[in-house]
C-alpha positions in Angstrom: 58.2 -88.5 -3.3 55.9 -90.8 -1.2 56.5 -94.5 -1.7 53.5 -96.8 -1.1 53.8 -100.5 -0.9 50.6 -102.5 -1.2 49.8 -106.2 -1.2 46.8 -108.6 -0.7 43.4 -108.5 -2.3 42.4 -105.8 -4.7 40.5 -104.0 -2.0 43.4 -104.3 0.5 45.8 -102.9 -2.1 43.5 -100.0 -2.7 42.9 -99.4 1.0 46.7 -99.1 1.7 47.1 -96.8 -1.3 44.3 -94.6 -0.1 45.5 -94.4 3.6 49.1 -93.7 2.8 48.6 -91.4 -0.1 45.6 -89.6 1.4 47.2 -86.1 1.2 48.3 -86.6 -2.4 44.9 -87.8 -3.4 43.1 -84.8 -1.7 45.4 -82.3 -3.4 45.0 -84.1 -6.7 41.2 -83.9 -6.4 41.5 -80.2 -5.8 43.9 -79.8 -8.7 41.6 -81.6 -11.2 38.5 -79.9 -9.9 40.1 -76.6 -10.7 41.5 -77.8 -14.0 38.1 -79.1 -15.2 36.6 -75.8 -14.4 39.3 -73.7 -16.0 39.9 -75.7 -19.1 36.5 -77.2 -19.9 33.9 -75.4 -17.7 33.0 -78.7 -16.1 31.7 -78.8 -12.6 32.9 -81.6 -10.3 29.3 -83.0 -10.1 29.2 -83.3 -13.9 32.6 -85.0 -13.9 31.5 -87.5 -11.3 28.3 -88.3 -13.2 30.4 -88.8 -16.4 32.9 -91.1 -14.5 30.1 -93.2 -13.1 28.9 -94.0 -16.7 31.8 -96.5 -16.7 30.6 -98.4 -13.7 28.4 -100.9 -15.6 31.3 -102.0 -17.7 33.8 -102.0 -14.8 31.5 -103.9 -12.4 30.8 -106.5 -15.1 34.2 -107.1 -16.7 36.7 -105.5 -14.3 35.4 -106.0 -10.7 38.9 -106.2 -9.3 39.7 -102.7 -10.5 36.4 -101.4 -8.9 37.4 -103.1 -5.6 40.8 -101.4 -5.7 39.3 -98.0 -6.5 36.7 -98.6 -3.7 39.6 -99.4 -1.3 41.4 -96.2 -2.3 38.2 -94.2 -1.6 37.7 -95.7 1.8 41.3 -95.2 2.8 41.4 -91.6 1.6 38.0 -90.8 3.0 36.6 -89.6 -0.3 33.7 -90.8 -2.5 34.1 -93.6 -4.9 33.0 -91.3 -7.8 35.8 -88.9 -7.0 38.5 -91.6 -7.2 36.9 -92.9 -10.4 37.1 -89.4 -11.9 40.9 -89.5 -11.3 41.1 -92.8 -13.1 39.0 -91.7 -16.1 40.1 -88.1 -16.3 41.3 -88.6 -19.9 37.8 -89.7 -20.9 35.9 -87.0 -19.0 37.6 -84.3 -21.0 36.9 -86.3 -24.2 40.6 -86.8 -25.1 41.2 -83.0 -25.0 44.1 -82.9 -22.5 47.2 -81.1 -23.7 50.0 -82.8 -21.8 52.9 -83.2 -24.2 55.2 -86.2 -23.8 58.0 -87.9 -25.8 58.3 -91.7 -25.6 60.5 -94.3 -27.3 61.3 -98.0 -27.3 64.5 -99.5 -28.5 65.4 -103.2 -29.0 69.0 -103.8 -29.8 70.7 -107.2 -29.5 69.9 -108.7 -26.1 68.7 -105.4 -24.7 65.2 -103.8 -24.7 64.6 -100.3 -23.5 61.5 -98.1 -22.9 61.6 -94.5 -22.0 59.6 -91.3 -21.8 59.5 -87.7 -20.5 56.1 -87.1 -18.9 55.1 -83.5 -19.4 52.3 -82.0 -17.3 51.2 -79.2 -15.1 53.9 -78.5 -12.5 51.5 -78.2 -9.7 50.6 -81.9 -10.0 54.2 -82.9 -9.4 53.8 -82.9 -5.6 51.0 -85.4 -6.0 53.1 -88.1 -7.7 53.7 -91.3 -5.7 55.8 -94.4 -6.3 53.3 -97.3 -6.1 54.6 -100.9 -5.6 52.0 -103.6 -5.8 52.3 -107.3 -4.9 49.2 -109.1 -6.0 47.9 -112.6 -6.1 48.7 -114.6 -9.3 49.9 -111.6 -11.2 53.3 -109.9 -11.7 54.6 -107.4 -9.1 54.2 -103.8 -10.3 56.5 -100.8 -9.7 55.3 -97.5 -11.2 55.1 -93.7 -10.9 51.5 -92.5 -10.7 49.4 -89.7 -9.5 47.9 -90.4 -6.1 44.6 -92.3 -6.5 45.2 -93.6 -10.1 45.8 -97.3 -10.3 47.6 -97.4 -13.7 50.3 -95.2 -15.1 53.9 -95.4 -16.2 56.2 -98.2 -15.0 57.1 -101.9 -15.2 56.4 -105.3 -13.6 58.4 -108.3 -12.5 57.7 -110.1 -15.8 59.7 -107.5 -17.6 56.7 -105.7 -19.2 56.8 -101.9 -19.2 54.4 -99.2 -20.4 54.5 -95.5 -21.4 51.8 -93.1 -22.5 51.4 -90.3 -24.9 48.3 -88.1 -24.8 46.6 -87.5 -28.1 43.8 -84.9 -28.7 40.9 -86.5 -30.6 37.2 -86.4 -30.1 35.2 -89.3 -29.0 34.5 -91.5 -26.0 33.1 -95.0 -25.8 31.8 -96.2 -22.4 31.9 -99.8 -23.4 35.7 -99.7 -23.7 38.4 -99.7 -21.0 39.5 -96.2 -19.9 43.0 -95.2 -20.8 44.6 -95.3 -17.3 43.0 -98.7 -16.6 44.3 -99.9 -19.9 47.8 -99.0 -18.6 47.1 -101.1 -15.5 46.0 -104.0 -17.7 49.4 -103.8 -19.4 51.1 -103.9 -16.1 49.0 -106.9 -15.0 50.3 -108.8 -18.0 53.0 -111.5 -18.1 54.1 -110.5 -21.6 53.8 -107.8 -24.3 51.8 -110.1 -26.4 49.2 -110.6 -23.6 48.9 -106.9 -23.1 48.5 -106.1 -26.7 45.9 -108.9 -27.2 43.9 -107.7 -24.2 43.7 -104.1 -25.4 42.9 -105.1 -29.0 40.0 -107.2 -27.6 38.5 -104.8 -25.2 39.4 -101.5 -26.8 40.4 -98.2 -25.2 37.7 -95.6 -24.4 39.5 -92.5 -25.7 42.5 -91.2 -27.6 46.0 -92.0 -26.6 49.2 -93.8 -27.6 50.2 -96.7 -25.3 53.7 -98.0 -25.8 54.2 -101.5 -24.3 57.5 -103.4 -24.3 59.1 -106.5 -22.8 62.6 -108.1 -23.3 61.7 -109.2 -26.8 60.7 -105.8 -28.1 57.9 -103.3 -28.2 54.5 -102.5 -29.8 52.8 -99.1 -30.1 49.1 -99.0 -29.7 47.4 -95.8 -31.2 44.0 -95.8 -29.5 40.9 -93.9 -30.2 37.3 -94.4 -29.1 36.8 -96.3 -32.4 39.9 -98.4 -33.0 43.3 -99.6 -31.8 46.0 -99.4 -34.6 49.3 -101.3 -33.9 52.7 -99.6 -34.6 55.4 -102.2 -35.1 59.1 -101.7 -34.5 61.3 -100.4 -37.3 64.0 -102.6 -38.8 66.3 -100.8 -36.3 64.2 -102.0 -33.4 62.7 -98.6 -32.7 59.4 -96.9 -32.0 59.3 -93.2 -31.3 56.1 -91.2 -30.5 54.9 -87.8 -29.3 51.4 -86.3 -29.2 49.8 -86.9 -32.6 48.6 -89.9 -34.6 51.1 -91.5 -37.0 48.7 -94.0 -38.5 45.4 -93.3 -40.1 42.3 -93.7 -38.0 39.1 -93.8 -40.1 36.3 -91.7 -38.8 38.4 -90.2 -36.0 38.6 -86.4 -35.7 42.0 -85.4 -34.3 42.2 -81.9 -32.8 45.2 -79.6 -33.4 47.9 -80.9 -31.0 50.9 -79.0 -29.6 52.8 -77.6 -32.6 56.0 -78.9 -31.1 54.8 -82.6 -31.3 56.2 -82.9 -34.8 59.5 -81.2 -34.0 60.0 -83.4 -30.9 59.4 -86.5 -33.0 61.8 -85.4 -35.7 64.4 -84.6 -33.1 64.0 -87.9 -31.4 64.4 -89.8 -34.7 67.5 -87.8 -35.5 69.1 -88.5 -32.1 68.5 -92.2 -32.1 70.4 -92.4 -35.5 73.5 -90.9 -33.8 73.5 -93.3 -30.8 73.5 -96.9 -29.8 70.8 -98.4 -27.4 71.8 -98.1 -23.7 70.4 -96.5 -20.5 73.0 -93.7 -20.9 72.2 -92.9 -24.5 68.5 -92.9 -24.0 68.9 -90.7 -20.9 70.8 -88.2 -23.2 67.9 -88.1 -25.6 65.5 -87.2 -22.7 67.8 -84.3 -21.6 67.7 -82.7 -25.1 66.9 -79.0 -25.3 66.8 -78.4 -29.0 64.0 -76.0 -29.8 63.9 -74.9 -26.1 61.6 -74.4 -24.2 59.3 -76.7 -26.1 62.0 -79.4 -26.4 62.0 -83.1 -25.6 63.2 -81.9 -22.2 60.4 -79.4 -21.8 60.5 -76.1 -19.8 57.6 -73.9 -19.0 57.0 -71.4 -21.8 55.5 -67.9 -21.2 52.0 -69.0 -22.0 52.1 -72.5 -20.4 52.7 -74.0 -17.0 53.5 -77.4 -18.5 57.0 -78.8 -18.3 58.7 -82.2 -17.9 57.5 -83.6 -14.5 59.5 -86.8 -14.6 61.6 -88.9 -16.9 62.0 -92.7 -16.9 64.4 -95.1 -18.6 63.4 -98.8 -18.3 65.8 -101.6 -18.9 63.4 -104.5 -19.4 66.1 -107.2 -19.2 66.6 -106.1 -15.5 63.8 -105.4 -15.1 64.8 -102.0 -13.6 63.9 -98.4 -14.3 65.9 -95.2 -13.5 63.5 -92.3 -12.7 64.3 -88.6 -12.5 61.7 -86.4 -10.8 61.7 -82.9 -12.4 63.4 -82.0 -15.6 66.3 -84.4 -16.2 68.8 -81.4 -16.5 67.6 -80.1 -13.1 66.8 -83.3 -11.1 64.9 -82.9 -7.8 65.1 -86.6 -7.0 66.4 -89.9 -8.5 65.2 -93.4 -7.8 65.1 -96.9 -9.2 62.1 -99.0 -9.7 62.7 -102.7 -9.1 59.5 -104.7 -9.3 61.2 -108.0 -8.4 61.8 -106.5 -4.9 58.2 -105.1 -4.6 
């Protein structure tokens, strides 16, 4: 996996990202152009036009994100609109992506953990990068992302971590923050409370579940184009989530998710009752193959090319994260994220 270290202004961070991850960005653009066509019959021109509808909001309220995206485009020698498509791909497809992920947070004693398996098309695995960002007046960031995307799954030097579950629900609001930029806003935060408050105030443009945690615990944010509903920790200090809404979202039409979203959630809830919170025990949950191949540790099924692309277990007291590229029972690479050293 390519590792990209960036620092400086927002544009300089993006420029380094674009220059060093140019090949991953170009392959990723080809991948999503084909996927938009195959899954949604969308041409790339239509996707770019849809992405640019976010520009009035982003230029007004989030100009530093625009600068970073512009730097990526310059470095990778592609259009600004193309890089913006990558960063708002969830919204362009109107929340209809079918990536299936299992995420959990666990606060026990002095420990606070956050973890997930990210399940997606295997072809996109080669376009993952480790992105380390050292920015002015904000925490350092260390995350795993797709080349060209400025916010994904990881943690920062303040001990704030974030994970993501896709949810299939109709609706898009161009006056709210796109999902992947919402993840970046969490990673720019000095605490979970700051991240939660920010997303409640600005809203998220499409459907998703964002799980944000720090050393004091976690909060789930079930997002739609109409609302953000908070999920508190259970009395055991737990939040588990897969790919369907747990809370009620008035006026939101949720599409039929993966059938296994319910079985994976039930299985995760069963496993946590049998274990105590630790990096090792949570890693065991992520390797689980009950109901294989559509298990927590997902394998490609006959009718699908989606499987676990990487798994991550974050110890927020470190802060440090253990990452396994590939299915955790068949690791292709292991690495640690350490934002204090970014």
